[in-house]
Residue, then its C-alpha position, 0 to 999 in steps of 0.5 A: m420639822t426643825p424646832a423654833i430657834p429663839s428670836s434673840i439668837l436669830d437677832m444676833l446674826s446681824l453681827a456676822d458678815p452677810s456671807w456667813r448668815p445662811h450657813l450660821l442659820a443652817g448650823l443653828e437649825a442643826t443644833a436645834r434638831a440635835d437637842p430641841a431644848y438646848l437653845p431655849a434653855l440657853v436664852s432663859q438664863p445669863y451666859l457669856p458673851n453678852g451684848g449680842r456678841l454670840f457670832a462676833a467671830f463671823a465678822q470675818p467674811l467667808d471668802a477671806v478665811r485662810y485659818v480657823l483658830v479654835g479655842e475652847g470657850p469664852y472667857p468666864r468674865a463679862e468684860s473679857a468675853t468678846g465672842v472672838c477667841f483669845m481676844d480678851g475685852a479687858v485688855g487694852l495696851l500690851w506693854s508696860e515698863k516691867g514687860f507685859s501690861v497688868a491686863v495681859n499678865r492676868a490673861t494667862s492664855l493670851r500671855n503665853f500666846i504672845k510669848m510664843l509669838l516672841v519666841a517664834d519671831g526670834q525676839l525671846a529665847i525659849e530659855q528666858t521668857n520672863g523678867e529682864a528679857l521681857a522687860r527689854i522687849s517691852l522697852k523696845a516695843r514702847a520706844i518712839g518709832s517702834t514697829f511693834i503693835q501696841t494694843l490687843m486690837d492691833l493683834q486682832a487686826n493682824l490676825t484678821r488681815h492674815g485670814f484668821l477666823l477666831m471662834n470657840a468650840a463652845l460659843v458660850f460660857r455658863p458657870h453652872v455648865a461644864p464647858i465640854k458639855d456646851a461644846k458638844a451641844w455646838y458640834p452640829f453648828l460647827q459642822a455647818v461652819l466647816t461644811a461652808l468653808s469646805d464647799h466654798a474652797a471646792r467652788m473656788g478650786a482652792a485648798p480648805p483653810t487650816l484648822v488651828l485647834w487649841g486644847k481638848a474641846a477644840g481638838q474634838l473638832d478633828v473627829l467631825p466628818s466635815a473636818a476630814h479634808f482640812p489641813k490641821a495644826i493641833s496643840e495643847h491649850p495656851y494656858n499650858l506653859s509648854f505651849i510657848a515652846n511648841s515648835a508646830m505653833q512657832n513654825l505656823f506663826a513665825p512667817l506672819h510676824l503678828l506682833q509687828k505693825q502691818e499696814t497692808v491689807y492682804p488680798i482675799n483668797k479666791g483661789 
């Protein structure tokens, strides 16, 4: 018998696309069976993301997913934790006169991700990703008629168009709990997510989406049984400066031109 799942968590499934809801429920049931005390303890105290956004990443329909980008966990700030990995809710505009906006500069992982995209797109040289070089890019980006995106929401929209599911290995952040501990508690849930993607690809006669795993907690998904047949791109967490020069990430993202305005909505991949 599956232990009861708190109603407040079940209510949050409404933010997920309907194609995901039965699979997310199966994942919650697996989480509850693995540790019956975990979910009741979770809802008994504050955690991030708040505002009912626990499953916000799953607004991307299941059959639109081509990549599963996995971060470690939500930002540890209420205004930043959106339920969508690396999409910092405190960030609006990307650019300023000096380069990045103040909000982007404060979000280290996001800043390094954007720098990697600029290097991959041939806009920046890896030897010079700060100072005058970045200011020149910003001047170009903010010019009238620029083809550069302007906001973080634009970046999220481009990722969505290219079929990215943006989720974290740990769906929650709690200041008194080590992130890796919360990540381990969510592994049964993530197993269900990967199984749903694998089964859908098999039904469509298509290859499974690519798992893009950033950091140690995300990298642990590689050992889950359901991850065995997925293509993978694994790297250090973008918090590390070395991420900017990661050639595997540059090769993965270069063809997507995520920092450029993209009006075309890419067709859903149905095999």
